[in-house]
N, C-alpha and C positions, 0 to 999 in steps of 0.2 A: 504494500500500499504506500501511496505517496503521502507526503506531508500535507495535512489538510483534509485527507480522506478519512472516512470512518466506516465501520462495518454496519450493515443493515441489521436491525435487531432480530428479525425472524430468520432470514436466510444466511446471515453471516457474510454476505457478499460485500465487497468493497464498493462504497458509494463515494463519488467525488464531490467535493464542495463546489457549489456554483459560485460565481462571482457575486451574485445577489446576496447570498448569506454573509459574505464578508462586508458588503456595503451596509446591510442592516445592522451588523455588529458594530461597525464604525460609527454609524449615525446614532445608535443607541448609547454608545459610550460617550460620544460628544455631548448629546443632550443631557445625559446623566451628569456629566462633569459640569455643564452649565448650571443645572439645577443645584448641585452641591455648592458651587461657588456663589450662586445667587442667594442660597439659604444663609451661608456664612456672612456674606455682605449685608444681608437684611438684619441679621442678629447684631452684627457690628454697628450698623447704623442706628439700631434701636438703643444700644448701650452707649452711644456717643462717639464711636469711631468713624470719623468723617474725613477721609483723605482728600476729598474734593475741596475742602476748605483749605487744606495745606497747599494745593495746587493754586488756588485763587490767591492766597497770601504770597506765594512765590512769584506769581505773575505781577502782583501789585508791587512787590519789592523791586523786581527788575525793571519795571516801567516808571516808577516814581523817581523824581530827581534827587530826593534826599535818601533814597534806599531804605526807608523804614516801612514796615508792613502797613501801618495805619498811622497817618500823621494827624494828631490832635493838638490844638492849641492848649497849653496849660491854663487852667483857670485858678485864679487866686482864691483861696478859701475865704468864705464870707466871715466877717467878724461877728462873734456872738453878740446878740442884743441882750442887754441887761434889763430884763423885764421885772418889774416889782412883783414879788410874791404877795398875793392878796392875803390879808388876815383871814383866819378861819372864821366862819360865821359864828356869831355868839350862840351859846347853848340856850335853847328855849328854857324859860323859867318854869313852865307849867307842864305837868303830865297830861297826856291825852290817851284815853282808852277807847278802843274800837273793836268791832266784831272781826275776829280772825280765826275761823274754824281750823282745827288741827287734823281732822280726819282720823282720829285715833279712837273713836267710839266712846270718848269721855267728854261729855258736854260741859263739864265744869271748868275746863281750861281753854274755852274758845274765845277768850277775850285777851287782847294784847295791849299793854299800856307802854307808851314810849315818851321819852323826853330827850330829843336829839338822838344821839346814838345809844343812849341807855334804854333798856327795855325791861319789862317785868310781865310775866305771864302768870297771873294769880289763879288759884283754885277757888272759884266763887261758888257759894251755895253747895258746899260739899255734902251737907247733911240732907239735901233734897234728893229724892230718888229720880225725879224727872223734872227737867227744866226746859223752858222755851227760850227763844232768842230774846223776847221781850223781858223775861225774868232776868236773864243774864245781863242785858244792857242796863237794866235798872240797878242791879248790883254793881255793874262796872261804873256807873255814874257815882255811886256812893264810894267806891274804892278810889276813884279818880279824885274825888273831893278829899278823901283822907290823905292820899299821897301829896296833894298840893298843900295840905295844912302841916305837913311834917318838915317844912324847911327849917 
């Protein structure tokens, strides 16, 4: 048998390769290689490997008169402006209580009292088994009056 020939599976007779088989093999190898190279270039492009930018920088360097890749005029840094820091707002002198449900199935702590950044969440009407919002707000008004009298 000659190089490139193979034996027929059933008869065992030598069968010669046709030229078309070699062409198909070469075309498949070529396109397979193109696909592999394309895949790796795509992955490289995705992760930031962009050699075309290197080529563009090289062309810009060779064609610019000062031979720098990108010429920018330096900008002087701006001088910082001394802005006055405003004084913090004065703390409110009075407490204020309002309805603020906690969603914890305990109705007795659904009021929040604040004075600026200070806050207090009292347990109101703790000995009552069931309270309404109106009952809580009446008790909150009494608690607010007590807090404002404690100065």
